N, C-alpha and C positions, 0 to 999 in steps of 0.2 A: 526589654530590649530598647535601647536608645535609638531613636530614628534620626538619621543624619538629615541636615537641611538639603543635601544633594538629592534627596528623594521627594522634595517638595517643590512645587511650582505654583505661581499665582494662577496659572491656567487651570489648575486642578479645582480651584474654587468657582470657576465660571462654568455654569451648566447651560447647555443649549438643548432644551427639550424640543421635540418635533412640533412643527406648526399644526394647529388644529384647523387651519383653513386652506391648506395647500395640497397640491397633488403630490403624493409620494410614490416613487418608483424604486424598488430594491432589486438588484441583480445578484443572483447567487449561482452556485455551481454544486452539482451532486456528482462526484467522480465515481461513485459506486454504480449508480444507474446511468451515468453518462448523460446528464441533462443540464441544460441551462434553465434556471427557474427564475421567473420574474414576477414580483409581487407589485400590484398596483392598488392604491387605495386613496381616498380623498379624506384629508384630515386624519383622525384616528378611528374611523368607522370600520373596525375590523370585521363586523358582521357582513358587510358588503364588499369586502376585499376580494380581489381576483388574483389567483395564482395560475400562471401559465407555464407549461413545461415544454421545452424544445430539445429533442434528442440530438446528440452529436456522436460521431463515430471515431474521430481521431484522438490522439493522445493530447491531454490538456496542455495548452499553450505551445503546441507545435505549429509549424507553418500551415498545415492543413486545418488545424483547429481554428486559427485566426481567420482563415477564409470562411469556414462554417459560421464563426461568430459574427462576421459582417453580414452574412446572408440572414442569420437569425434576427438581427436587429432590423434589417430591411423589411422582413416579413412582419415583425412585431409592430413597427411604426405604421404599417398600413392599417392597423386596427385602431390607432389613436385618432381622435377627432381634431388634433392640433398639429400644426406644422412648425411651431416655434421651438426654440432650444429648451431643453429640460435638464434638471439636475436629478441625480440619482445617488443611491447608496450602493457601494460595491462590496460584496462579501466574497472573499477569496476562499477556496477550499483549504482545509487544514493542511493537506500535504504540500501546498505551495508555500507554507510558512515553516521555517525551522526554529527550534527552541534550543537554548543553551543556558548554562549558568557559569558564572565566573567568580572565583573567590580571590580576594586581594587582601594583603596585610592592612590592618587598620592604620590610618594616617590622617593628616589634617584634611579638613573638608575641602580646602582650596586646591589640594593636589589629587584628590580621589578621582575625579572625573578625568583628569589628564592621564592618570595611571591606567584607568579603564580603557581610554582611547588607545594608548600605547600598547596595551596588552592585546586589544582586538586587531590592531594593525600588524602585530607580530604573529598572531594566531591564525588570522584569515589572510591568505595570500591575495585573494580577490576582494580585499576590503572596500575598494573604491566602487565595486560593482554591486555592493550590498547596502541595504538600508536597515539600520539597527534601532530598536526601541529597547529601553531597559527600565527596571525599577528595582528598588532595594528589597531583597527577599528576606534577609536576616543578617545577623552579625553579633559580635561580642568584642571584647577588648583586644582580641588577637587578629581577627579577620572580619571582613564583610563580604556578603555574597550578593551579587547582582543577577537578576534573571533577565534573559534576553529573548526577544522575538526578532527574527531576521527574514527578510524577503529580498529577492533579486530585483534590482531596479528595472531591468528590461522587461520583467513580467508586467509591472505596472505600466510602463511606457507603451508596450504593445496593446494592452487592454484599453488604455486611454485613447490611443490612436484609433482603434476600431470603433469605439463608442462615439468619438468626435465626428467621424464620417457621417454618422446618423444623427447628429445634433444632440447627443446625450453626453453630459459632463458629470464627472464624479464629484460628489460633495464630501464624502468621507469613505475611507477604505479600511476594512477590518477583515477578520476571518471567522469561520463558522463557530468554532468553540467559544470564542470571545463573545460573539453575538448571542449564542445560546444562553450564556450566563447573564448577559444583559437582560434578556427576557425574564429569566427566573427572578432576578433582583427587582425588576420593575413590577411584576405581577405578584410576587411573593416577598414582600419587604422583610419578613423574618429571616430570610436567607442572606441578607446583606451583612457583610463583615464576618461571615462564617466560613469555615473550611469544610468542604464536602466534595463528594464525587457525584457527578450528574450522569444518569443513564437516560438517553433519549432513544426509546425503542421504536424503530421504524418497522415497516412490513417485513423486510428480509435481513436487516442488519441493525446494529445498535451503535450509536455515537456516544462517546465518553468525553467528558470535559472535567478537568480538575480545577477546583476553585480554592484558593488560599487567601483567607481574610478578604474576600470580595474581589480578588484579582485572579486572572486566568493563569494557570501554571502548567497546563498540559492538555493533551488530547489523544484520542485513540478511537478505534472502532473494531468491532468483531462481528463475524457473520452469523449472528443469531438474531431473529426478529419475531414479530408476532406470529408468523407462520409456524414457528416452532413451539408455540404454546397450545399444542393440540389437546383435545379433551378425550380422545379415544385410544391413545397409545403413548406409552412412556418411551421417550427417545433417548438414545445414547449419543452424546455429543460427538464422539470420534467417528460416528457413522454419518454425520450430516454434511461432510465435505470430503473431497479427495485429499491425498497427501499434500501437505503444504511445503513451502520452501524449507521451513525449519526441520520437518521430519527428514527430508532428503539430505539436508546439510549434516545432520547428526549421523545418519547412516553412512554417507560417503566419507565423512571424517574418520569413522571407525575402519572403513574398508581401505582408505588410503594408508592408514597405519599398518594394516595387514597386507598391503600391496595387492589388493584385489581390484576387480573391475568396478566401475561406477554404476550407480543405480539411476534409472530415468523414470519419469512418471507416465510415459506413453509407451504402449506395446506395439512395435511394428508388426503388421499382419503377416508378412512373409519372412519373419526372422528365422524360424527353423528351416524353411525351405531354402533360403539363401545359403545357410551354413552347409546343409546337406548337398546341394547342387555344386557348391564350390569344392567341397571335399571330393565328390565324384569326378569332377573335371580335373582336379589335380592328379588323382590316381590314374585316370585314363591317360592324361598327358605323360606321366612317368612310364606307364606300360608302352605307350607309343614310342617313346624315345628309346627304350630298351630293345624293342622290335627292330626299329630302324638301325640301331647299332649292330645287331646280330646279322641282319641282311647285308649291311655294308661289309662286315668282316668276311662273310662267305664269298661275296663277289670279289673282294680283294684277293682271297686265296685262289679262286678260280682263274682270275686274270693273271696271277703270277705263274700258274702252271702251263700257260700257253707258250708255244715256241715263238721266238723273236725272229722275224724274217729280215727286217731292216733295222739294225740297232739304232742308227742315227735318226731315222724317221720316227721310230717308236719312242726314242728319247724325247724328241721335240713334241710329239703328240702327248706323251705322258706329262711333260712339263705344263703344256697348255691345259690339259685336262685337270691337273692338280690345281692350277690357278683358278680355273672355273669352279672346281669343286670347293676350293677354299672360300671363294666369293659366295657361292650358294650356301655353304655351311655357315658362313658368317652371318648372312642374311637370315637364315633359318634360326640360328642360335639367338640372334638379336630379337627376332620376332617371338621366339619361344620364351626368352627371358622377360620380354615385356608382358607376354601373356601370363607368365607365372607371377610377376610382380602385381599385375592387376588382380588376379585371383586371390593372391595372398592378402592384398589390401582389402578386398571385399570380405574375406573371411575374418580378418581382424576387426573390421568395422562391425560385422555381424556379431562377433563374440564379445566385443567391448561393452555392449549395452546389456546389462543384466536387469531384468524386470523385477520390480517390487510388487509382490502379490497384492491383490485387493484387500482392503482392511477387513478384519473380522471383529465382531463385537467382543469387548473385553469380558472375560469369564472370571468372576471373583468368587472366593469361598462363600459359603452360605452365611457365615456369621458376619460378613461384610455387606451383604445385600439388604436393601431396604424393602419392606413389604410393598407389593404392588397394589395401589388403591383400586377400588372398584368404581367409585363415584367420579364423574367428570371433573369436578373441582379438584379432587385429590390428584388426578392425573395431570391436570394443568399445573398444579404446584410442583409436582416432581419435575416437570419440564422447566419450570421457572427457576429451579435450583441451579440450572446451568448458568443463568444470569447472575445468581448470587455468588457462584464460584468465581466468575470473572471479576466481580466487584471486590471480593476479598483478595484476589490476586493483585489487583491494582493497589489496594490498600497496603498489602504486605510490601510491595515495591516502594511505595511512598515512604514507609517507615525507615527505609535505609538512607533517606536523605536527611542529614542532620539538621539542616536549616529550615526544613518544613515542619509546621505544627501538626498536631494530631488531627486526623480527619474526624469530624463530628458525626457525620451520617452519610447515607447514600440517597440522593434525591432521584426519584424515578418519574419519568414522564411517559405515560401510556394511557390508552383509552379507559374510560370509566368502568367498562364491563370487566376489566382485569384488576380493579382496585383491591379486591379481596385477597389477592396474592400478597400484597404488602403486609396486611394484617396477619396473614398466616405465617409469613416469614418471620415477623417480629415475635409472634407467639411461640414459634418453635425454637427460635434462637434467643431465648430469654437472657442468656449469659453473654451474648455477643456484644462486643465493644463497639460495633458499627451498626446501629439501627438503620432501617429503611424508612424513608418518608415519601409519601405520595404527594406529588405536586397538586393534584386535584384539578378541578375545572378552572382553566385559565381565562375564561370568558367565552370562548367559542372554539370550534375546531380549527379555524384559520390561525389562531395563535398557537394552540397546542401542537398542531401538525407542522408548523413552520417557525420553530423557535429561532432559527438562525436568521431568517429574513425579517421577522418582526423585531428581533433584537438590534438589527442595524439602525432602526429609527432612534435608538437610545444610546448611540455611540458618543453623543455629546454630553452624557450624564455619567455613565459608568465606564470604567476601564479605559479611560481616554489615553493612557500611556501605551495601550496596545493597538492604537490606530496608526495607519501609515499615511 
């Protein structure tokens, strides 16, 4: 593939490694645990680095979050021995950054960037509110493909304002997946310029980063972590979490096609009681109306059989009585109608929600079942196969992108006591085209457990096109 000069900049040749004599502060976010995480170290002394975690309750970058963010920094700066202004590295969560790819017809280099800008202005109606980064992902004689990373400008502005109040200023801004790959390429040089899938396994979830020839091309996460690598029981993945949005979307799509009611994930406690009570009230109301009508008919017949003493007076009285009865009947009918509408509405609301039963373990035929191991290591590997499945699914999806090269391996970051799982996976899947590689000991636990925060220190060396 011929690389266009539009993908090259003199700034790519300039590398800015982190200072070995300065105080480094890295601010990151964990939207799964809802924590603001701050790394502080002097020089590159990772052994004595300090990572502090501050929980927050609001939605990320909402007005309430910004208020919490200010108070977090106020609390944090009380622990610092200095009152002067400080520079920091800011690491955005992955879900604050959007990714896209754009394919354009091959043309002269002088017109390619102008064509890309015109395409983005036409494609994104809020183009002026967004900040774009791009690099050349692939191409041939017919077309070229650019890969984009996008962030809202107001996200950065709000965060910068909150930090400036506490005398903290951002040196560089990147995002978690990009910084994770920076750490891998810094501490494992053999992964530079390679295409691979990175699994960073945390306690309760796993972060995924896609690397294409040393550049960040995607990110994801799934809710399986070290807690699922149990050694006493083989777990079934579909039993580890409740029905997700995808399950309900598929079920409701089928039911809409059949004109059935929708499915919800929560079961109202008084669902059956409401339906039964509403039905009883409607039946009682109908019987009451029938009884009132019969009584009124009998009274009318009795009143008609009485002799009329004064026709004029009785006529006037009857007219007045009829008007009063009509007014009373109108009020009663209106009240009854309102009551009926209210009861019918309650019944419809009660019947509209159909409950999806609790998940049951999948039952497979015996010839499809794997033997259940007895030793703890074997049980842990059976649980690790859930992670293998996710990696293979991501690889299958990446194969559909024509401009992406073939993935060479799956790099796995997890504690040393689980390293045997990687060897066992490669031994069992000898014919697999996607081997698993263990990152190993990256120096100490502060590096291995905080790939995103540590990688922010190397944003001046790797993936500089991905910084904001």
